[in-house]
C-alpha positions as CSV (number, residue, x, y, z in Angstrom):
1,X,-26.9,-67.1,-86.4
2,X,-28.7,-64.4,-84.4
3,X,-31.5,-64.4,-86.9
4,X,-31.9,-68.2,-86.7
5,X,-31.8,-68.4,-82.9
6,X,-33.9,-65.3,-82.0
7,X,-36.1,-65.0,-85.1
8,X,-35.5,-61.3,-85.3
9,X,-37.1,-60.8,-88.7
10,X,-40.4,-62.4,-87.6
11,X,-40.4,-60.1,-84.6
12,X,-39.7,-57.0,-86.7
13,X,-36.4,-56.3,-85.0
14,X,-32.7,-56.2,-85.8
15,X,-29.4,-56.7,-83.9
16,X,-28.9,-52.9,-83.7
17,X,-32.4,-52.3,-82.4
18,X,-32.0,-55.0,-79.8
19,X,-28.6,-53.6,-78.7
20,X,-30.1,-50.1,-78.3
21,X,-33.0,-51.6,-76.4
22,X,-30.6,-53.3,-74.0
23,X,-28.8,-50.0,-73.4
24,X,-32.1,-48.4,-72.5
25,X,-33.0,-51.1,-70.1
26,X,-29.6,-51.0,-68.5
27,X,-29.7,-47.3,-67.9
28,X,-33.1,-47.5,-66.2
29,X,-31.9,-50.3,-63.8
30,X,-28.2,-49.4,-63.3
31,X,-29.1,-47.8,-60.0
32,X,-29.1,-51.4,-58.6
33,X,-25.3,-51.5,-59.0
34,X,-25.1,-48.9,-56.2
35,X,-28.2,-49.5,-54.1
36,X,-28.0,-53.3,-53.7
37,X,-24.3,-53.4,-52.4
38,X,-25.3,-50.7,-49.9
39,X,-28.1,-53.0,-48.6
40,X,-25.9,-56.1,-48.6
41,X,-23.3,-54.1,-46.7
42,X,-25.9,-53.2,-44.1
43,X,-26.4,-57.0,-43.7
44,X,-22.7,-57.4,-43.0
45,X,-21.5,-58.6,-46.5
46,X,-18.2,-57.0,-47.7
47,X,-19.2,-54.0,-49.9
48,X,-16.7,-54.8,-52.7
49,X,-17.8,-58.5,-52.8
50,X,-21.5,-57.4,-52.8
51,X,-20.8,-55.1,-55.8
52,X,-19.2,-57.9,-57.8
53,X,-22.0,-60.3,-56.8
54,X,-24.6,-57.8,-57.9
55,X,-23.1,-57.3,-61.3
56,X,-22.4,-61.0,-61.9
57,X,-25.9,-62.2,-60.8
58,X,-27.5,-59.5,-63.0
59,X,-25.3,-60.5,-65.9
60,X,-25.8,-64.2,-65.5
61,X,-29.5,-63.9,-64.8
62,X,-30.1,-61.7,-67.8
63,X,-28.0,-64.0,-70.1
64,X,-30.1,-67.0,-68.9
65,X,-33.3,-65.1,-69.6
66,X,-32.0,-64.1,-73.0
67,X,-30.6,-67.5,-74.1
68,X,-33.1,-69.9,-72.5
69,X,-36.4,-68.0,-72.4
70,X,-35.5,-65.7,-75.3
71,X,-37.3,-62.8,-73.7
72,X,-36.3,-59.1,-73.8
73,X,-36.3,-59.1,-70.0
74,X,-33.3,-58.3,-67.8
75,X,-32.7,-59.6,-64.3
76,X,-30.9,-58.3,-61.2
77,X,-31.3,-58.5,-57.4
78,X,-34.8,-57.5,-56.7
79,X,-35.8,-54.4,-54.8
80,X,-37.9,-55.5,-51.8
81,X,-36.3,-58.9,-51.7
82,X,-32.9,-57.3,-50.9
83,X,-34.7,-55.3,-48.2
84,X,-36.3,-58.4,-46.8
85,X,-32.9,-60.1,-46.8
86,X,-31.0,-57.2,-45.1
87,X,-33.5,-55.6,-42.7
88,X,-35.9,-58.5,-41.8
89,X,-33.9,-61.7,-41.9
90,X,-30.5,-60.3,-40.8
91,X,-31.5,-57.1,-39.1
92,X,-34.8,-58.0,-37.6
93,X,-34.4,-61.8,-36.9
94,X,-30.7,-61.5,-36.1
95,X,-29.7,-64.2,-38.5
96,X,-26.2,-64.3,-39.9
97,X,-26.0,-63.2,-43.5
98,X,-24.6,-66.6,-44.4
99,X,-27.9,-68.2,-43.2
100,X,-29.9,-65.7,-45.2
101,X,-28.0,-66.6,-48.3
102,X,-28.8,-70.3,-47.6
103,X,-32.5,-69.3,-47.5
104,X,-32.1,-67.6,-50.9
105,X,-30.4,-70.7,-52.3
106,X,-33.2,-73.1,-51.0
107,X,-35.9,-70.8,-52.3
108,X,-34.3,-70.9,-55.7
109,X,-34.2,-74.7,-55.7
110,X,-37.9,-74.8,-54.6
111,X,-38.7,-72.3,-57.3
112,X,-36.9,-74.4,-59.9
113,X,-38.9,-77.5,-58.9
114,X,-42.2,-75.6,-59.1
115,X,-41.3,-74.1,-62.5
116,X,-41.1,-77.7,-63.9
117,X,-44.7,-78.5,-62.9
118,X,-48.2,-77.1,-63.5
119,X,-48.2,-76.1,-59.8
120,X,-46.8,-72.7,-60.8
121,X,-49.9,-71.8,-62.8
122,X,-52.2,-73.1,-60.0
123,X,-50.4,-71.0,-57.3
124,X,-50.2,-67.9,-59.4
125,X,-53.9,-68.1,-60.3
126,X,-55.0,-69.1,-56.8
127,X,-53.5,-66.1,-55.0
128,X,-56.2,-63.3,-55.1
129,X,-55.3,-60.3,-57.3
130,X,-56.0,-58.0,-54.4
131,X,-53.3,-59.7,-52.3
132,X,-50.8,-59.5,-55.2
133,X,-51.5,-55.8,-55.5
134,X,-51.2,-55.3,-51.7
135,X,-47.9,-57.2,-51.5
136,X,-46.4,-55.1,-54.3
137,X,-47.6,-51.8,-52.8
138,X,-46.4,-53.0,-49.3
139,X,-42.9,-53.7,-50.5
140,X,-43.0,-50.2,-52.0
141,X,-44.0,-48.6,-48.7
142,X,-41.3,-50.6,-46.9
143,X,-38.7,-49.3,-49.4
144,X,-40.2,-45.8,-48.9
145,X,-39.6,-46.0,-45.1
146,X,-36.0,-47.1,-45.8
147,X,-35.5,-44.2,-48.2
148,X,-36.9,-41.6,-45.9
149,X,-34.7,-42.9,-43.1
150,X,-31.7,-42.9,-45.3
151,X,-32.4,-39.3,-46.4
152,X,-32.6,-38.2,-42.7
153,X,-36.3,-37.1,-43.1
154,X,-37.6,-39.8,-40.7
155,X,-35.7,-40.4,-37.4
156,X,-36.4,-42.2,-34.2
157,X,-38.5,-40.7,-31.5
158,X,-39.1,-42.0,-28.0
159,X,-42.4,-40.2,-27.8
160,X,-43.9,-40.9,-31.2
161,X,-41.7,-43.8,-32.5
162,X,-40.8,-41.7,-35.6
163,X,-40.6,-38.0,-36.3
164,X,-39.2,-35.4,-38.7
165,X,-35.4,-35.2,-38.8
166,X,-33.4,-32.0,-38.9
167,X,-33.9,-30.7,-42.4
168,X,-30.9,-28.4,-42.1
169,X,-28.5,-31.3,-42.2
170,X,-26.4,-31.0,-45.4
171,X,-26.9,-34.7,-46.4
172,X,-30.6,-34.4,-45.9
173,X,-30.8,-31.3,-48.1
174,X,-28.7,-33.0,-50.8
175,X,-31.0,-36.1,-50.6
176,X,-34.1,-34.0,-51.0
177,X,-32.6,-32.2,-54.0
178,X,-31.7,-35.6,-55.4
179,X,-35.2,-36.9,-55.1
180,X,-36.7,-33.9,-56.8
181,X,-34.2,-34.2,-59.6
182,X,-34.8,-37.9,-60.1
183,X,-38.6,-37.4,-60.0
184,X,-38.4,-34.5,-62.5
185,X,-36.3,-36.4,-64.9
186,X,-38.5,-39.5,-64.7
187,X,-41.6,-37.4,-65.2
188,X,-40.0,-36.0,-68.4
189,X,-39.5,-39.5,-69.7
190,X,-35.7,-39.6,-69.2
191,X,-35.0,-43.4,-68.7
192,X,-31.8,-42.9,-66.8
193,X,-33.2,-40.3,-64.4
194,X,-32.5,-42.3,-61.3
195,X,-28.9,-42.9,-62.2
196,X,-28.3,-39.2,-63.1
197,X,-29.8,-38.1,-59.8
198,X,-27.6,-40.5,-57.8
199,X,-24.4,-39.3,-59.6
200,X,-25.4,-35.6,-59.3
201,X,-26.0,-35.8,-55.6
202,X,-22.7,-37.7,-55.0
203,X,-20.8,-35.1,-57.1
204,X,-22.4,-32.2,-55.1
205,X,-21.1,-33.9,-51.9
206,X,-17.5,-33.8,-53.1
207,X,-16.7,-30.1,-52.4
208,X,-18.6,-30.3,-49.1
209,X,-16.4,-33.2,-48.0
210,X,-19.4,-35.5,-47.8
211,X,-18.4,-37.8,-50.8
212,X,-15.0,-39.4,-51.0
213,X,-14.1,-40.6,-54.5
214,X,-11.9,-43.6,-54.3
215,X,-11.3,-43.8,-58.1
216,X,-13.1,-44.4,-61.3
217,X,-11.9,-47.6,-63.0
218,X,-10.0,-50.6,-61.6
219,X,-10.0,-54.4,-61.7
220,X,-13.1,-55.8,-59.9
221,X,-12.8,-56.3,-56.1
222,X,-12.4,-59.8,-54.7
223,X,-15.5,-61.9,-54.5
224,X,-13.9,-64.2,-51.9
225,X,-15.6,-62.7,-48.8
226,X,-19.1,-63.7,-50.0
227,X,-18.4,-66.5,-52.6
228,X,-19.9,-69.9,-51.5
229,X,-20.4,-68.5,-47.9
230,X,-24.0,-69.6,-47.7
231,X,-25.2,-71.7,-44.7
232,X,-27.8,-74.1,-46.1
233,X,-28.0,-76.2,-42.9
234,X,-28.8,-73.1,-40.8
235,X,-31.5,-72.1,-43.2
236,X,-33.1,-75.5,-42.8
237,X,-32.8,-75.9,-39.0
238,X,-32.8,-72.5,-37.3
239,X,-36.1,-71.3,-35.8
240,X,-38.2,-69.3,-38.2
241,X,-35.9,-70.0,-41.2
242,X,-38.2,-72.5,-43.1
243,X,-40.9,-69.7,-43.1
244,X,-38.2,-67.3,-44.5
245,X,-37.4,-69.7,-47.3
246,X,-41.1,-69.9,-48.2
247,X,-41.5,-66.1,-48.0
248,X,-38.5,-65.7,-50.4
249,X,-40.2,-68.2,-52.7
250,X,-43.6,-66.6,-52.6
251,X,-42.3,-63.0,-53.1
252,X,-40.2,-64.2,-56.0
253,X,-43.1,-66.0,-57.6
254,X,-45.4,-63.0,-57.3
255,X,-42.7,-60.6,-58.5
256,X,-41.8,-62.8,-61.5
257,X,-45.4,-63.4,-62.5
258,X,-46.3,-59.7,-62.4
259,X,-43.3,-58.5,-64.2
260,X,-43.3,-61.1,-66.9
261,X,-47.0,-60.6,-67.6
262,X,-46.6,-56.8,-67.7
263,X,-43.6,-56.8,-70.0
264,X,-44.7,-59.5,-72.4
265,X,-48.0,-57.7,-72.8
266,X,-46.2,-54.5,-73.5
267,X,-44.0,-56.2,-76.1
268,X,-47.0,-57.8,-77.9
269,X,-45.7,-61.3,-77.0
270,X,-48.7,-62.4,-74.9
271,X,-51.2,-64.8,-76.6
272,X,-54.8,-63.7,-77.1
273,X,-56.0,-66.0,-74.3
274,X,-53.7,-64.1,-71.8
275,X,-51.1,-66.8,-71.4
276,X,-47.4,-66.0,-71.7
277,X,-45.4,-68.0,-74.2
278,X,-42.2,-69.4,-72.6
279,X,-43.4,-68.6,-69.0
280,X,-42.0,-71.9,-67.8
281,X,-38.6,-71.2,-69.3
282,X,-38.6,-67.7,-67.9
283,X,-39.3,-69.0,-64.4
284,X,-36.6,-71.6,-64.7
285,X,-34.1,-68.9,-65.7
286,X,-35.1,-66.9,-62.7
287,X,-34.7,-69.8,-60.4
288,X,-31.2,-70.3,-61.7
289,X,-30.6,-66.7,-61.1
290,X,-31.6,-67.0,-57.5
291,X,-29.4,-70.0,-56.9
292,X,-26.4,-68.4,-58.6
293,X,-26.9,-65.1,-56.7
294,X,-26.9,-67.0,-53.4
295,X,-23.7,-68.7,-54.3
296,X,-22.1,-65.4,-55.3
297,X,-23.3,-63.6,-52.2
298,X,-26.4,-61.5,-52.9
299,X,-30.2,-61.7,-52.6
300,X,-32.6,-63.1,-55.1
301,X,-32.4,-62.0,-58.7
302,X,-35.7,-61.3,-60.4
303,X,-37.0,-59.9,-63.8
304,X,-37.0,-56.1,-63.8
305,X,-40.0,-54.1,-64.7
306,X,-37.5,-51.5,-66.0
307,X,-37.2,-53.9,-69.0
308,X,-40.3,-52.0,-70.3
309,X,-37.9,-49.2,-71.3
310,X,-36.0,-51.5,-73.6
311,X,-39.3,-52.9,-75.0
312,X,-40.4,-49.3,-75.6
313,X,-37.2,-48.8,-77.5
314,X,-38.0,-51.8,-79.8
315,X,-36.5,-54.8,-77.9
316,X,-38.4,-58.0,-78.8
317,X,-36.1,-60.9,-78.3
318,X,-33.6,-62.4,-75.9
319,X,-30.8,-60.4,-77.6
320,X,-31.9,-57.4,-75.6
321,X,-31.3,-59.3,-72.4
322,X,-27.9,-60.4,-73.6
323,X,-27.0,-56.8,-74.3
324,X,-27.9,-55.9,-70.7
325,X,-25.8,-58.8,-69.5
326,X,-22.8,-57.5,-71.4
327,X,-23.2,-54.0,-69.9
328,X,-23.4,-55.4,-66.3
329,X,-20.1,-57.3,-67.0
330,X,-18.6,-54.0,-68.2
331,X,-19.8,-52.3,-65.0
332,X,-17.5,-54.6,-63.0
333,X,-14.6,-52.4,-63.8
334,X,-16.2,-49.3,-62.3
335,X,-16.1,-50.6,-58.7
336,X,-14.2,-47.6,-57.2
337,X,-16.8,-45.2,-58.5
338,X,-19.8,-47.3,-57.5
339,X,-18.5,-47.9,-54.0
340,X,-17.8,-44.2,-53.5
341,X,-21.5,-43.3,-53.8
342,X,-22.7,-42.3,-50.3
343,X,-25.9,-43.5,-48.7
344,X,-27.5,-40.1,-48.9
345,X,-27.3,-40.3,-52.7
346,X,-28.9,-43.7,-53.0
347,X,-31.7,-43.2,-50.5
348,X,-33.8,-40.9,-52.8
349,X,-33.8,-43.7,-55.3
350,X,-35.5,-46.0,-52.8
351,X,-38.2,-43.4,-52.2
352,X,-38.8,-42.9,-55.9
353,X,-39.0,-46.7,-56.5
354,X,-41.4,-46.9,-53.6
355,X,-43.7,-44.4,-55.2
356,X,-43.7,-46.4,-58.4
357,X,-44.5,-49.6,-56.7
358,X,-47.4,-48.1,-54.7
359,X,-49.2,-47.5,-57.9
360,X,-50.7,-51.0,-57.7
361,X,-53.1,-49.8,-55.0
362,X,-55.2,-47.9,-57.7
363,X,-56.3,-51.3,-59.2
364,X,-57.9,-52.6,-55.9
365,X,-61.6,-53.1,-55.8
366,X,-62.4,-50.3,-53.4
367,X,-66.1,-51.3,-53.3
368,X,-65.4,-54.7,-51.7
369,X,-64.1,-54.5,-48.2
370,X,-63.1,-58.2,-48.2
371,X,-60.7,-57.4,-51.0
372,X,-59.2,-54.0,-50.3
373,X,-58.9,-54.3,-46.5
374,X,-56.6,-57.4,-46.5
375,X,-54.5,-55.8,-49.2
376,X,-54.2,-52.6,-47.2
377,X,-53.4,-54.5,-44.0
378,X,-50.6,-56.2,-46.0
379,X,-49.3,-52.9,-47.3
380,X,-49.4,-51.1,-44.0
381,X,-48.0,-53.9,-41.9
382,X,-44.8,-54.2,-43.9
383,X,-43.3,-50.8,-43.0
384,X,-44.9,-50.5,-39.5
385,X,-43.7,-54.0,-38.4
386,X,-40.5,-53.6,-40.4
387,X,-41.1,-57.0,-41.9
388,X,-42.3,-58.0,-45.3
389,X,-43.1,-61.6,-44.3
390,X,-45.3,-60.3,-41.4
391,X,-47.3,-58.1,-43.7
392,X,-47.9,-61.0,-46.1
393,X,-49.0,-63.3,-43.3
394,X,-51.3,-60.8,-41.7
395,X,-52.9,-60.1,-45.1
396,X,-53.7,-63.7,-45.8
397,X,-55.2,-64.2,-42.3
398,X,-57.4,-61.2,-42.6
399,X,-58.5,-62.2,-46.1
400,X,-59.7,-65.7,-44.9
401,X,-61.4,-64.2,-41.8
402,X,-63.3,-61.6,-43.8
403,X,-64.4,-64.1,-46.5
404,X,-65.7,-66.5,-43.8
405,X,-67.5,-63.6,-42.0
406,X,-69.3,-62.7,-45.1
407,X,-70.2,-66.3,-46.1
408,X,-68.0,-66.3,-49.2
409,X,-66.0,-69.4,-48.3
410,X,-66.1,-70.5,-52.0
411,X,-63.8,-67.5,-52.9
412,X,-61.0,-68.9,-50.7
413,X,-58.7,-70.9,-52.9
414,X,-56.7,-73.9,-51.6
415,X,-53.4,-71.9,-51.8
416,X,-54.9,-69.1,-49.6
417,X,-56.0,-71.6,-46.9
418,X,-52.5,-73.0,-46.9
419,X,-50.8,-69.6,-46.7
420,X,-53.1,-68.4,-44.0
421,X,-52.6,-71.5,-41.9
422,X,-48.8,-71.3,-42.2
423,X,-49.0,-67.6,-41.2
424,X,-51.0,-68.4,-38.1
425,X,-48.5,-71.1,-37.2
426,X,-45.6,-68.8,-37.6
427,X,-47.3,-66.1,-35.5
428,X,-48.0,-68.7,-32.8
429,X,-44.4,-69.8,-32.8
430,X,-43.2,-66.2,-32.8
431,X,-45.1,-65.7,-29.5
């Protein structure tokens, strides 16, 4: 049955290889089980419910990707999108988390409708590569600021806005140790380096009285505090929320396109002309993951670039994604351990992921100011305005202005005109 459905022989794979590939992918992305509930908790969502929602949305999204798109790509709540949810929409704009979930739900519906049409290819192609790179790097820098703050390295300052925190703080020292451990393990090619680092730091905090272990295994916590708590009407009507819905949609589209192109190329599944077989189905699976995640009580689920670890281990079919889904379901029974992990143990993971995401800046055209400057404005504005959507908007406005100033109006695609105009309108309404 597996052979008929997934065509394993034609792909040069086997059930055993696909299962091991799924394990490799899961180990590289398992940090999300701890990190995402912490972010959702910062937004006001019950930590236990956020843990269950994280595992379930990852399991359902990965299963949809495996069964519908038949790709060796796993899904889970996206890093960057969860930060936008918790720290921009809820923390910055002051929106209730129920309204933010409504925005995630609506963006998922919009994404699904777009995935059924040719509009998806037009929008993906129309957005300049430099802006895609700048957005990816900017989200990384935003996560980096969150990580540094969580580690206690960056603190508030009335004189300079931010300054160096007290490095003698025990939690800061443990966080720094954790970051160096994670970075060293990843540099040595150990796929589960981030997970190991989080667990080691949390364990070191036990004898110091900084980590309180609430248990190891139990039945999953109740999902009731977040299940079906989304406020769709508020997401449609409250000031600024339509722009938030569109930002969720745009970030999800760019994240999906970049990840799917990178992973399918690595797996040898991309066609010679550069197109991705099954891209439409993959995007549809992702839109379903966003809708389901909002219903469960978490931010948008996206394909994970960490899926490359499973592909490196030989994963070539959707069976790899199904193995990841099964492991996320098994993780539901380790809620006491996951919710015992303190923030100072997860903060270094944000900083490490930030460094990985910032790699995209190396591919900018540094000889063309009209390309690299808008991208850098995008990347810098995200952490310094503490808003991903503001960074995206400023970047598109600067891109259009520079192209007009240099007489290269033909290089401005229709999608860029629309995005820049919407950004100007949003800034005007923002005052």
